[in-house]
KEKE-3310 file (N, C-alpha, C; in steps of 0.2 Angstrom, whole numbers, plus 5000, padded with zeros to 4 digits):
npx = (4916:4925:4915:4911:4922:4924:4912:4915:4926:4921:4912:4921:4927:4916:4914:4926:4925:4914:4919:4929:4921:4916:4927:4931:4920:4920:4913:4918:4935:4941:4952:4963:4965:4969:4982:4988:4988:4996:5004:5005:5012:5024:5029:5031:5041:5052:5054:5053:5059:5052:5051:5040:5031:5040:5039:5025:5024:5032:5025:5014:5020:5025:5014:5008:5018:5015:5001:4997:4988:4978:4977:4971:4958:4953:4958:4959:4950:4945:4946:4937:4926:4925:4923:4910:4903:4905:4897:4884:4883:4885:4891:4896:4913:4928:4943:4958:4970:4985:4994:5011:5012:5008:5019:5027:5019:5019:5033:5035:5027:5033:5045:5044:5040:5051:5059:5054:5041:5024:5014:5008:5005:4993:4983:4982:4983:4974:4969:4970:4961:4949:4947:4946:4935:4925:4924:4919:4926:4928:4937:4940:4927:4925:4935:4932:4920:4924:4931:4921:4914:4924:4924:4911:4913:4925:4928:4938:4949:4957:4963:4971:4979:4982:4983:4996:4999:4993:5001:5014:5012:5007:5019:5025:5015:5015:5025:5021:5018:5006:4993:4981:4975:4973:4967:4972:4968:4954:4948:4936:4936:4926:4925:4918:4924:4932:4923:4918:4929:4935:4947:4951:4961:4961:4965:4957:4958:4972:4973:4978:4982:4984:4993:4999:4990:4978:4967:4963:4949:4942:4930:4931:4933:4921:4913:4916:4910:4916:4926:4939:4947:4958:4964:4980:4995:5004:5012:5017:5021:5016:5007:5012:5020:5037:5051:5057:5070:5068:5071:5061:5057:5069:5069:5058:5061:5072:5066:5057:5066:5072:5061:5059:5071:5070:5059:5062:5072:5063:5054:5062:5063:5049:5045:5050:5044:5030:5031:5032:5019:5013:5019:5014:5003:4995:5000:4995:5001:5015:5018:5030:5038:5033:5038:5041:5028:5018:5023:5022:5009:4995:4983:4972:4962:4958:4962:4955:4941:4942:4945:4940:4937:4935:4944:4953:4956:4952:4963:4964:4962:4971:4979:4990:4988:4981:4976:4977:4963:4959:4947:4934:4936:4948:4963:4961:4968:4970:4969:4975:4971:4973:4986:4986:4978:4984:4991:5002:5013:5014:5009:5017:5018:5013:5013:5001:5006:5018:5012:5006:5017:5022:5026:5017:5014:5014:5006:5001:4998:4988:4990:4983:4970:4967:4957:4960:4954:4956:4952:4959:4970:4963:4958:4969:4976:4989:4992:5001:5000:5003:4997:4996:4987:4976:4985:4992:4990:5004:5012:5022:5034:5042:5035:5022:5012:5004:4990:4978:4968:4967:4965:4953:4944:4945:4936:4937:4945:4959:4970:4981:4987:5002:5010:5022:5038:5046:5041:5043:5048:5044)
npy = (4906:4913:4919:4929:4936:4943:4951:4958:4965:4973:4980:4988:4995:5003:5011:5018:5025:5033:5041:5047:5055:5064:5070:5077:5085:5094:5090:5084:5081:5066:5057:5059:5051:5053:5055:5043:5041:5035:5042:5055:5053:5047:5058:5067:5061:5058:5070:5080:5079:5070:5063:5057:5055:5045:5035:5031:5028:5017:5008:5006:5000:4989:4983:4980:4971:4960:4957:4960:4969:4977:4990:4996:4992:4995:5008:5017:5030:5031:5018:5011:5018:5013:5000:5000:5005:4994:4984:4989:4989:4976:4966:4952:4948:4946:4936:4946:4953:4959:4974:4980:4994:5001:5001:5010:5022:5024:5025:5038:5046:5045:5049:5062:5067:5065:5073:5085:5090:5088:5090:5083:5071:5074:5071:5058:5052:5043:5048:5062:5063:5059:5069:5081:5078:5076:5089:5095:5100:5103:5095:5084:5078:5074:5065:5055:5051:5045:5035:5027:5023:5015:5005:4999:4994:4986:4982:4985:4991:5003:5002:4991:4993:5006:5016:5024:5022:5009:5001:5002:4997:4985:4978:4976:4968:4957:4949:4946:4940:4934:4928:4927:4912:4897:4881:4868:4855:4855:4863:4865:4871:4880:4893:4903:4911:4919:4927:4935:4942:4959:4964:4956:4946:4932:4917:4904:4893:4889:4888:4899:4914:4931:4940:4952:4961:4959:4966:4962:4961:4950:4945:4933:4923:4923:4919:4906:4890:4878:4879:4881:4892:4902:4913:4917:4911:4902:4888:4879:4883:4879:4884:4896:4906:4904:4915:4924:4930:4936:4942:4951:4955:4962:4972:4979:4983:4991:5001:5007:5012:5022:5030:5035:5042:5052:5058:5063:5073:5081:5085:5094:5105:5107:5111:5124:5131:5131:5137:5151:5155:5158:5168:5181:5179:5177:5165:5151:5152:5144:5139:5142:5145:5151:5141:5130:5127:5126:5115:5104:5104:5094:5096:5092:5099:5099:5109:5119:5117:5116:5129:5141:5154:5154:5159:5152:5147:5136:5128:5135:5140:5151:5150:5137:5130:5129:5145:5161:5172:5188:5195:5194:5192:5188:5182:5173:5178:5169:5156:5141:5131:5126:5122:5111:5101:5098:5085:5083:5090:5102:5113:5118:5110:5120:5128:5137:5149:5150:5152:5164:5172:5171:5178:5181:5190:5208:5223:5237:5254:5265:5281:5290:5286:5283:5288:5291:5286:5277:5264:5253:5253:5251:5238:5229:5214:5212:5224:5233:5244:5261:5278:5295:5309:5315:5311:5299:5281:5271:5256:5244:5236:5226:5220:5217:5203:5201:5197:5202:5208:5222:5226:5221:5228:5241:5254:5261:5253:5256:5249:5236:5219:5213:5199:5189:5184:5175:5166:5171:5169:5180)
npz = (5019:5010:5002:5011:5013:5001:5002:5013:5010:5000:5007:5015:5005:5001:5012:5012:5000:5002:5012:5004:4995:5005:5009:4997:4995:5005:5016:5028:5035:5036:5046:5037:5026:5013:5013:5011:4997:4983:4972:4977:4989:4984:4977:4987:4994:4985:4977:4985:4999:5012:5028:5034:5023:5017:5026:5026:5012:5011:5019:5011:5000:5006:5011:4998:4993:5002:5001:4989:4975:4984:4987:4976:4976:4988:4993:4983:4976:4963:4958:4966:4962:4948:4951:4957:4946:4937:4944:4942:4928:4925:4916:4906:4906:4896:4895:4895:4884:4889:4886:4883:4883:4894:4902:4896:4897:4911:4913:4907:4914:4927:4924:4920:4933:4941:4934:4938:4937:4940:4932:4920:4926:4932:4923:4923:4935:4947:4959:4958:4947:4953:4963:4954:4947:4957:4961:4951:4939:4922:4915:4924:4925:4912:4910:4919:4914:4902:4907:4914:4903:4897:4907:4905:4892:4893:4906:4920:4913:4913:4925:4924:4912:4910:4920:4929:4942:4945:4937:4942:4955:4951:4946:4958:4965:4957:4963:4975:4992:4995:4985:4972:4966:4956:4960:4951:4952:4956:4948:4935:4923:4919:4917:4924:4933:4926:4918:4928:4932:4933:4927:4918:4921:4923:4916:4913:4906:4905:4919:4926:4935:4933:4943:4942:4936:4943:4954:4966:4970:4973:4968:4960:4969:4975:4965:4961:4960:4964:4973:4969:4967:4976:4989:4995:5001:4989:4989:4979:4963:4950:4940:4938:4926:4921:4924:4910:4901:4887:4870:4866:4879:4883:4873:4877:4890:4886:4879:4889:4898:4889:4886:4899:4902:4892:4896:4909:4906:4898:4908:4916:4907:4904:4917:4919:4909:4913:4926:4922:4920:4932:4938:4941:4950:4966:4978:4989:5006:5010:4997:4992:4979:4962:4953:4961:4966:4955:4948:4957:4962:4962:4958:4964:4971:4984:4993:4987:4990:5004:5008:5019:5016:5002:4992:4986:4970:4956:4944:4928:4910:4910:4921:4926:4938:4954:4963:4972:4973:4976:4973:4979:4992:5006:5013:5027:5042:5053:5048:5042:5033:5020:5020:5029:5022:5010:5001:4993:4995:4988:4994:5008:5024:5036:5053:5061:5067:5059:5046:5048:5048:5035:5020:5007:4998:4994:5000:4990:4989:4980:4978:4970:4970:4983:4997:5009:5020:5031:5034:5031:5040:5052:5050:5047:5051:5056:5061:5054:5046:5044:5048:5047:5052:5040:5030:5018:5019:5025:5020:5027:5018:5023:5033:5029:5025:5014:5015:5010:5017:5018:5005:5003:5011:5007:5001:4989:4981:4981:4985:4981:4981:4978:4971:4979:4973:4978:4992:5009:5026:5038)
capx = (4921:4927:4910:4911:4928:4922:4907:4918:4931:4916:4909:4926:4928:4910:4915:4931:4922:4909:4924:4932:4916:4915:4933:4931:4915:4921:4909:4923:4941:4942:4958:4968:4966:4972:4989:4990:4988:5003:5008:5007:5018:5030:5031:5034:5047:5058:5056:5053:5060:5048:5051:5033:5029:5044:5037:5019:5025:5035:5020:5010:5024:5026:5007:5007:5022:5013:4995:4994:4985:4972:4976:4967:4951:4951:4960:4959:4943:4943:4946:4931:4920:4925:4920:4903:4900:4904:4891:4878:4883:4884:4893:4901:4919:4932:4950:4961:4978:4988:5000:5017:5012:5007:5025:5029:5015:5022:5039:5034:5024:5038:5051:5042:5039:5058:5062:5052:5034:5018:5008:5006:5002:4986:4978:4982:4983:4967:4967:4969:4955:4944:4946:4944:4928:4920:4924:4915:4930:4926:4942:4939:4921:4926:4939:4928:4915:4927:4933:4915:4912:4928:4921:4905:4916:4930:4929:4943:4955:4961:4967:4975:4983:4983:4985:5003:4999:4992:5007:5020:5010:5007:5025:5026:5011:5017:5030:5018:5018:4999:4991:4975:4978:4968:4969:4970:4964:4947:4945:4933:4937:4919:4926:4914:4928:4935:4918:4917:4935:4935:4953:4953:4967:4961:4966:4955:4960:4978:4973:4983:4979:4989:4992:5001:4984:4973:4966:4961:4942:4939:4924:4931:4932:4914:4909:4918:4906:4920:4931:4945:4950:4960:4969:4984:5002:5004:5019:5019:5019:5016:5004:5016:5025:5044:5053:5061:5073:5068:5073:5056:5057:5074:5067:5053:5065:5076:5061:5055:5072:5073:5056:5060:5076:5068:5054:5065:5074:5058:5051:5066:5061:5042:5044:5052:5039:5024:5031:5031:5012:5011:5023:5010:4997:4996:4999:4994:5006:5018:5019:5037:5039:5029:5041:5040:5021:5015:5026:5021:5002:4992:4976:4966:4957:4956:4963:4949:4935:4942:4946:4933:4936:4933:4948:4957:4953:4954:4967:4960:4966:4976:4984:4990:4988:4976:4979:4972:4960:4956:4942:4928:4938:4955:4966:4960:4975:4969:4968:4980:4968:4976:4992:4984:4975:4988:4994:5007:5019:5014:5009:5021:5014:5015:5009:4997:5011:5022:5008:5005:5023:5024:5025:5015:5013:5015:5000:5003:4993:4988:4988:4979:4963:4965:4953:4963:4948:4959:4949:4964:4974:4959:4957:4975:4977:4996:4993:5007:4999:5003:4994:4996:4980:4976:4990:4990:4993:5010:5012:5029:5036:5046:5031:5016:5012:5000:4984:4973:4962:4966:4963:4946:4940:4946:4930:4938:4950:4965:4975:4982:4992:5007:5013:5029:5041:5048:5039:5048:5046:5046)
capy = (4911:4916:4924:4934:4940:4947:4956:4962:4970:4977:4985:4993:5000:5008:5016:5023:5029:5038:5046:5051:5060:5068:5075:5081:5090:5098:5088:5084:5078:5061:5053:5061:5045:5054:5055:5037:5041:5033:5046:5060:5050:5046:5065:5070:5057:5059:5076:5085:5073:5070:5057:5055:5052:5039:5029:5029:5025:5011:5004:5005:4996:4983:4979:4977:4965:4955:4956:4961:4976:4978:4997:4998:4990:4998:5015:5021:5031:5030:5011:5009:5020:5009:4994:5001:5005:4987:4981:4992:4987:4968:4963:4946:4950:4940:4937:4952:4953:4966:4976:4983:5001:5003:5003:5017:5027:5024:5028:5045:5050:5045:5053:5069:5068:5065:5079:5091:5092:5083:5092:5077:5066:5076:5068:5050:5049:5041:5052:5068:5063:5059:5076:5085:5076:5078:5096:5097:5103:5100:5090:5079:5075:5071:5059:5050:5049:5041:5029:5024:5020:5009:4999:4996:4991:4981:4982:4990:4992:5008:5000:4986:4994:5013:5019:5023:5019:5002:4998:5002:4992:4978:4975:4974:4963:4951:4945:4947:4933:4931:4929:4923:4906:4892:4874:4864:4848:4856:4868:4861:4876:4882:4900:4908:4916:4924:4931:4940:4946:4965:4966:4951:4943:4925:4912:4898:4887:4887:4888:4904:4921:4936:4944:4959:4966:4957:4971:4959:4963:4944:4943:4927:4918:4923:4916:4899:4885:4872:4880:4880:4898:4903:4919:4916:4909:4896:4885:4876:4888:4876:4888:4903:4905:4905:4922:4922:4936:4936:4948:4955:4958:4966:4978:4983:4986:4997:5007:5010:5016:5027:5035:5038:5047:5057:5062:5066:5079:5085:5087:5099:5110:5109:5114:5131:5134:5131:5142:5157:5157:5159:5174:5187:5177:5175:5158:5150:5152:5137:5137:5144:5149:5148:5135:5124:5126:5123:5108:5099:5104:5088:5099:5088:5103:5098:5116:5124:5115:5117:5136:5144:5161:5153:5163:5148:5146:5131:5129:5136:5141:5156:5148:5130:5127:5133:5151:5165:5178:5192:5199:5194:5190:5189:5176:5174:5178:5164:5150:5138:5125:5123:5118:5105:5096:5097:5079:5082:5094:5108:5118:5115:5110:5126:5129:5143:5154:5150:5154:5171:5176:5170:5184:5179:5196:5215:5227:5243:5259:5269:5287:5293:5284:5283:5294:5292:5284:5274:5258:5248:5253:5248:5231:5225:5209:5213:5231:5236:5250:5267:5283:5301:5312:5319:5308:5292:5275:5268:5249:5242:5230:5221:5217:5215:5197:5200:5193:5205:5211:5229:5227:5219:5233:5247:5256:5263:5249:5259:5244:5230:5215:5211:5193:5188:5179:5169:5167:5170:5169:5187)
capz = (5021:5004:5000:5016:5012:4996:5004:5018:5006:4996:5012:5017:4999:5000:5017:5010:4994:5005:5015:4998:4993:5010:5009:4991:4995:5011:5022:5034:5033:5041:5046:5032:5022:5007:5014:5009:4990:4981:4969:4981:4993:4979:4975:4993:4996:4980:4974:4991:5004:5018:5032:5035:5017:5016:5030:5023:5006:5013:5021:5005:4996:5010:5010:4991:4993:5006:5000:4982:4974:4988:4986:4970:4977:4995:4995:4977:4975:4956:4957:4969:4957:4943:4953:4957:4939:4935:4948:4939:4921:4926:4909:4906:4903:4893:4897:4890:4883:4892:4882:4886:4882:4901:4905:4893:4901:4918:4912:4905:4920:4933:4922:4921:4940:4943:4931:4941:4936:4941:4928:4916:4931:4934:4919:4924:4942:4949:4965:4955:4943:4958:4966:4949:4945:4962:4961:4945:4934:4915:4913:4928:4923:4905:4911:4923:4909:4897:4911:4915:4896:4897:4911:4901:4886:4894:4913:4923:4908:4915:4931:4922:4906:4908:4926:4931:4949:4945:4934:4947:4961:4948:4946:4965:4967:4954:4967:4982:4995:4995:4978:4970:4962:4954:4961:4945:4954:4958:4943:4929:4917:4917:4915:4927:4937:4921:4916:4933:4933:4929:4924:4913:4924:4924:4911:4916:4902:4908:4926:4928:4937:4932:4949:4941:4934:4947:4959:4972:4971:4976:4964:4957:4974:4977:4959:4960:4964:4965:4978:4966:4968:4983:4990:5000:4999:4985:4990:4973:4958:4944:4935:4937:4920:4923:4921:4904:4898:4880:4866:4867:4886:4883:4869:4880:4895:4884:4877:4895:4900:4885:4888:4906:4902:4888:4900:4914:4903:4896:4914:4918:4903:4905:4923:4918:4905:4917:4931:4920:4919:4938:4940:4944:4954:4973:4979:4996:5011:5009:4990:4991:4973:4957:4950:4965:4967:4949:4946:4962:4963:4958:4955:4967:4973:4991:4996:4985:4994:5011:5010:5022:5013:4995:4988:4982:4964:4952:4938:4922:4904:4911:4926:4926:4945:4959:4964:4976:4970:4981:4971:4983:4999:5008:5016:5034:5046:5058:5045:5038:5031:5014:5022:5032:5018:5004:5002:4988:4997:4984:4999:5014:5030:5041:5058:5061:5068:5053:5041:5050:5046:5028:5016:5000:4993:4997:4998:4988:4989:4974:4981:4965:4971:4990:5000:5016:5025:5036:5035:5030:5046:5057:5049:5046:5057:5059:5063:5052:5042:5048:5044:5050:5051:5033:5025:5015:5023:5023:5022:5027:5014:5028:5038:5026:5022:5008:5016:5006:5021:5017:4999:5003:5015:5004:4998:4982:4977:4980:4987:4977:4983:4972:4973:4980:4968:4983:4999:5015:5033:5041)
cpx = (4923:4922:4910:4917:4927:4917:4910:4923:4926:4913:4914:4927:4922:4911:4920:4929:4918:4914:4927:4927:4915:4921:4933:4926:4915:4916:4913:4929:4943:4949:4964:4970:4969:4980:4992:4990:4995:5007:5010:5012:5024:5033:5035:5040:5053:5059:5056:5053:5056:5048:5045:5030:5033:5041:5030:5020:5028:5030:5015:5013:5024:5019:5006:5011:5019:5006:4992:4991:4978:4971:4971:4959:4949:4953:4959:4952:4940:4942:4939:4925:4919:4921:4912:4899:4900:4898:4885:4877:4882:4885:4897:4907:4923:4939:4953:4968:4980:4994:5005:5017:5011:5013:5028:5025:5018:5029:5039:5032:5029:5044:5050:5042:5046:5061:5060:5045:5029:5012:5005:5002:4995:4981:4977:4981:4976:4965:4966:4962:4949:4942:4943:4937:4923:4920:4921:4919:4928:4931:4941:4932:4921:4930:4936:4923:4918:4929:4927:4913:4917:4926:4915:4908:4920:4932:4934:4950:4959:4965:4972:4980:4985:4986:4992:5004:4998:4998:5013:5018:5009:5013:5027:5022:5012:5021:5027:5018:5011:4996:4984:4977:4972:4971:4967:4967:4957:4944:4942:4933:4930:4919:4922:4918:4931:4930:4917:4923:4935:4941:4955:4960:4967:4961:4964:4957:4967:4979:4978:4979:4985:4989:4995:4995:4978:4973:4963:4954:4939:4932:4925:4931:4925:4910:4910:4913:4910:4926:4938:4950:4952:4964:4973:4991:5002:5012:5022:5017:5019:5012:5007:5021:5032:5046:5058:5064:5074:5070:5067:5056:5063:5073:5062:5056:5069:5071:5059:5060:5073:5068:5057:5065:5074:5063:5057:5068:5069:5054:5055:5064:5054:5041:5045:5047:5032:5025:5031:5024:5009:5015:5019:5004:4999:4995:4998:5001:5009:5020:5026:5038:5034:5031:5040:5032:5018:5017:5025:5013:4999:4985:4971:4961:4954:4957:4957:4943:4935:4944:4940:4932:4934:4937:4953:4954:4956:4959:4962:4965:4972:4981:4984:4990:4983:4980:4974:4969:4956:4950:4936:4930:4946:4957:4965:4967:4975:4968:4974:4978:4971:4982:4991:4982:4979:4992:5000:5013:5019:5014:5012:5017:5017:5010:5006:5002:5016:5018:5007:5011:5026:5022:5023:5014:5014:5009:5003:4997:4994:4985:4984:4972:4962:4962:4955:4958:4951:4956:4954:4969:4970:4959:4963:4976:4984:4997:5000:5006:4998:5000:4993:4989:4981:4981:4988:4993:4999:5010:5019:5030:5039:5041:5024:5017:5007:4993:4978:4967:4961:4963:4955:4942:4940:4940:4931:4943:4957:4971:4975:4988:4996:5010:5020:5032:5044:5045:5044:5045:5049:5049)
cpy = (4915:4922:4930:4939:4945:4953:4961:4967:4975:4983:4990:4998:5005:5013:5021:5027:5035:5044:5050:5057:5066:5073:5080:5086:5094:5096:5088:5081:5072:5057:5054:5055:5046:5055:5048:5036:5040:5038:5053:5059:5050:5053:5068:5067:5059:5066:5082:5081:5075:5063:5054:5051:5046:5034:5027:5026:5018:5006:5002:4999:4989:4979:4976:4971:4959:4953:4957:4968:4977:4986:4999:4996:4992:5005:5019:5023:5030:5023:5009:5012:5016:5002:4994:5002:4998:4983:4983:4989:4980:4965:4957:4948:4944:4942:4942:4951:4960:4968:4980:4991:5004:5005:5009:5023:5029:5028:5036:5049:5051:5049:5060:5071:5069:5071:5085:5094:5087:5085:5087:5072:5068:5073:5061:5048:5049:5046:5059:5068:5063:5066:5081:5084:5078:5085:5099:5101:5099:5094:5083:5075:5071:5065:5053:5047:5044:5034:5024:5020:5014:5003:4996:4992:4985:4980:4987:4990:4997:5006:4995:4988:5002:5017:5018:5020:5012:4998:4997:4997:4985:4975:4973:4968:4956:4946:4945:4940:4930:4933:4925:4918:4901:4885:4870:4858:4849:4860:4863:4866:4878:4890:4905:4913:4921:4929:4937:4944:4953:4967:4961:4947:4935:4921:4905:4892:4884:4887:4893:4911:4926:4941:4951:4964:4964:4963:4968:4961:4956:4942:4935:4921:4917:4919:4909:4895:4878:4873:4879:4886:4900:4910:4917:4914:4903:4894:4882:4881:4885:4880:4895:4902:4907:4912:4920:4929:4934:4942:4953:4959:4964:4973:4982:4987:4992:5003:5010:5015:5023:5032:5038:5043:5053:5062:5066:5073:5083:5088:5093:5106:5112:5113:5122:5134:5136:5137:5149:5160:5159:5165:5179:5185:5176:5168:5157:5150:5144:5135:5138:5149:5147:5142:5129:5122:5122:5116:5103:5099:5098:5090:5094:5092:5103:5105:5120:5123:5116:5124:5139:5151:5160:5158:5159:5146:5140:5133:5131:5137:5146:5154:5140:5126:5132:5140:5155:5171:5182:5197:5199:5192:5191:5182:5177:5173:5172:5157:5147:5131:5122:5119:5112:5100:5094:5090:5078:5086:5101:5114:5115:5115:5115:5126:5136:5149:5155:5154:5162:5175:5175:5175:5181:5184:5203:5219:5234:5248:5264:5276:5291:5292:5285:5289:5295:5291:5281:5267:5252:5247:5250:5240:5226:5221:5210:5220:5234:5242:5256:5273:5289:5304:5316:5316:5301:5287:5273:5261:5247:5235:5224:5218:5214:5208:5195:5196:5196:5208:5218:5230:5225:5224:5240:5249:5259:5259:5252:5255:5238:5226:5212:5204:5193:5183:5173:5171:5167:5171:5176:5186)
cpz = (5016:5002:5005:5015:5006:4998:5009:5015:5002:5001:5014:5011:4999:5006:5015:5004:4997:5009:5010:4996:4999:5010:5003:4991:5001:5016:5028:5031:5037:5040:5041:5028:5015:5007:5012:5001:4987:4978:4973:4986:4990:4978:4981:4995:4992:4978:4979:4997:5010:5022:5033:5029:5015:5020:5027:5016:5007:5015:5016:5001:5000:5010:5003:4990:4997:5003:4993:4981:4977:4988:4981:4971:4984:4996:4989:4976:4968:4955:4960:4965:4951:4945:4954:4950:4936:4938:4945:4932:4921:4919:4911:4903:4900:4895:4892:4889:4885:4889:4886:4886:4889:4904:4903:4896:4908:4918:4911:4911:4926:4931:4922:4929:4943:4940:4934:4941:4937:4936:4923:4920:4932:4930:4919:4931:4945:4955:4963:4951:4947:4960:4960:4947:4951:4964:4955:4940:4927:4913:4917:4926:4916:4906:4914:4918:4904:4901:4912:4908:4895:4901:4908:4895:4888:4901:4915:4919:4910:4921:4928:4917:4905:4915:4928:4938:4949:4942:4939:4953:4958:4948:4953:4967:4963:4958:4974:4985:4995:4988:4977:4965:4961:4956:4955:4946:4954:4952:4937:4923:4915:4915:4918:4931:4932:4919:4922:4934:4929:4926:4919:4915:4924:4917:4913:4912:4904:4915:4929:4930:4937:4938:4948:4940:4939:4953:4965:4974:4974:4973:4962:4963:4976:4971:4959:4964:4966:4970:4975:4966:4975:4983:4996:4997:4996:4986:4983:4967:4951:4938:4934:4931:4923:4920:4915:4901:4890:4876:4866:4874:4886:4879:4873:4886:4892:4882:4883:4898:4896:4886:4894:4906:4898:4892:4906:4912:4901:4902:4916:4914:4904:4912:4923:4914:4909:4923:4929:4920:4926:4942:4944:4948:4961:4974:4987:5000:5011:5002:4988:4985:4967:4954:4954:4965:4960:4947:4951:4964:4959:4956:4958:4970:4980:4995:4994:4989:5001:5013:5013:5018:5005:4991:4984:4976:4960:4946:4932:4916:4905:4915:4927:4933:4949:4961:4969:4972:4975:4979:4975:4990:5000:5011:5024:5038:5051:5055:5041:5035:5025:5015:5025:5028:5012:5005:4998:4990:4993:4989:5006:5020:5035:5047:5057:5062:5062:5047:5042:5049:5039:5024:5009:4995:4997:4995:4996:4987:4983:4977:4976:4966:4978:4993:5007:5022:5032:5038:5035:5037:5051:5056:5048:5052:5060:5062:5061:5047:5046:5044:5049:5048:5044:5028:5023:5019:5021:5025:5021:5023:5018:5032:5035:5024:5016:5009:5012:5010:5019:5010:4999:5006:5011:5000:4990:4978:4976:4982:4983:4980:4977:4975:4974:4976:4972:4990:5004:5021:5036:5048)
residu = (MET:LYS:LYS:TYR:ALA:TYR:PHE:LEU:ARG:LEU:GLY:ILE:ALA:ALA:ILE:VAL:PHE:CYS:LEU:SER:VAL:ALA:VAL:PHE:THR:ASN:ALA:PHE:TYR:PRO:LEU:LYS:ILE:PHE:ASN:LEU:GLN:PHE:MET:ALA:LEU:LEU:GLN:ARG:THR:PHE:THR:ASP:PHE:SER:LEU:THR:ALA:LEU:ILE:LEU:LEU:SER:LEU:VAL:ILE:LEU:ALA:THR:LEU:LEU:PHE:GLY:ARG:PHE:TYR:CYS:SER:LEU:LEU:CYS:PRO:LEU:GLY:ILE:PHE:GLN:GLU:PHE:CYS:GLY:LEU:VAL:PHE:ARG:ARG:LYS:LEU:LYS:PRO:GLN:LYS:HIS:TYR:PHE:TYR:LYS:TYR:LEU:ILE:ALA:ALA:VAL:VAL:LEU:GLY:LEU:LEU:ILE:GLY:GLY:THR:ALA:TYR:ILE:LEU:ARG:PHE:LEU:ASP:PRO:TYR:THR:ILE:SER:GLY:SER:ALA:LEU:ASN:LYS:THR:PRO:LEU:GLY:LEU:ALA:VAL:VAL:ALA:VAL:ILE:ALA:LEU:LEU:VAL:LEU:TRP:LYS:GLY:ARG:VAL:PHE:CYS:ALA:ASP:ILE:CYS:PRO:VAL:GLY:THR:VAL:LEU:GLY:LEU:LEU:ALA:LYS:HIS:ALA:TYR:ASN:LYS:VAL:TYR:ILE:ASP:SER:ASP:LYS:CYS:VAL:SER:CYS:GLY:LEU:CYS:SER:LYS:LYS:CYS:PRO:THR:GLY:SER:ILE:ASP:PHE:LYS:ASN:LYS:TYR:VAL:ASP:ASN:GLU:THR:CYS:VAL:LYS:CYS:LEU:ARG:CYS:LEU:ASN:ALA:CYS:HIS:PHE:ASN:SER:LEU:HIS:TYR:GLY:HIS:GLN:SER:LEU:LYS:LYS:SER:GLU:PRO:ALA:PHE:ASP:ILE:THR:ARG:ARG:ASN:LEU:LEU:ILE:GLY:GLY:ALA:VAL:LEU:ALA:PHE:PHE:ALA:ALA:ALA:THR:LYS:GLY:GLY:ILE:GLU:LEU:SER:LYS:VAL:LEU:SER:GLN:LYS:LEU:LYS:LYS:VAL:ILE:LEU:PRO:ALA:GLY:ALA:GLU:THR:PRO:GLU:HIS:PHE:VAL:ASN:LYS:CYS:LEU:ASN:CYS:ASN:LEU:CYS:VAL:VAL:ASN:CYS:PRO:MET:LYS:ILE:ILE:LYS:LYS:ALA:ASP:ASN:ASN:PHE:PRO:ALA:ILE:HIS:LEU:ASP:TYR:GLN:ASP:GLY:PHE:CYS:ASP:TYR:ASN:CYS:HIS:ARG:CYS:SER:GLU:VAL:CYS:PRO:SER:GLY:ALA:ILE:LYS:LYS:LEU:THR:LEU:GLU:GLN:LYS:GLN:LYS:THR:GLN:ILE:GLY:VAL:ALA:VAL:VAL:ASN:THR:ASP:ILE:CYS:VAL:LYS:CYS:GLY:LEU:CYS:VAL:ARG:GLU:CYS:PRO:LYS:GLN:ILE:ILE:LYS:LYS:GLU:LYS:GLY:GLN:TYR:PRO:ILE:ILE:SER:ASP:GLU:GLU:CYS:ILE:GLY:CYS:GLY:THR:CYS:GLN:ASN:VAL:CYS:PRO:VAL:GLN:ALA:ILE:THR:VAL:VAL:ALA:ALA:GLN:LYS:GLN:LYS:LEU:LEU)
# end
């Protein structure tokens, strides 16, 4: 039965990974499974309160407290990718020593997030890394390549000792009701389970499984020939080390709090600096302000691949977040796809009617170039451009939403959309 459990879990992971690829390559968007991504939910809950996000986050936390870190082996696309890499490489692994620096990494990332910016989180969040890599951004591909090499060298060390999501979930999983544990009466200390463990969580000599770093891949259950490894509730915890408040633990705790406090303060300052770089670019409807958007966008690129007009562009050296570019297109008046797929709250959930009334910019006519052809008047989806015969078109600042249709149809490029510094509902 244990062998079947491993292969069942592996099969579910394979399906989720295929769905992940489908989502990030715009094949289709199934069941909105990425609304369950931990950091996106955390951000939507605490930095931009959402009741739906709070409920989903609570479910993820509750599931972790009940079953352990199955999130890392069932829902995380980067975690599943690492598992497949491990199956291909098939290296014999050794028990690993897990260092306290992972708590400092998590403290910095969460501190910056609470301080107001998710910018640094983009470089470590597994969900964001997955989206960036599948959308072929140089940074995403480079990070995934490094992680693949880490898998070849030391297994899933990223999950165990670097990933901030794994660190937070690990602290919960350490006290989970159901755990992987060793029956010391049956164990013969052969070490086979330890060699199969991708996170180095099994100390077969002391008959102990570190459930904080264990990602519940269940490979150890499948590998054991003596039925000494189990997953479930262990009533007797002889192998579990007692909690001990030592001087070392106090020092680590103090360092984590200090890093968190410093990062929170730094996040406030960093958010202001980043927002200055988006002052002049047009943002999707629902982004609200440059400061709100750049500091909440996880750069997952779901909006980029799902935009039917292909006007949403990836972050680059000039702009630290995705943005609209009307060079070769415009924002379709009857589309609000980016609002539907954004999981982090960077783009607010808007109905189509709300999107059609949200001013993201204002079109301006350059009368030095305009040839008075009237194409803009005919093509404007809101019909708010007025033109008398032989006169230049007049665009109402109070009614224009900045969709860019007029700019796109203008044959002499006499119309330019100027970004709104604060989006508003007309």
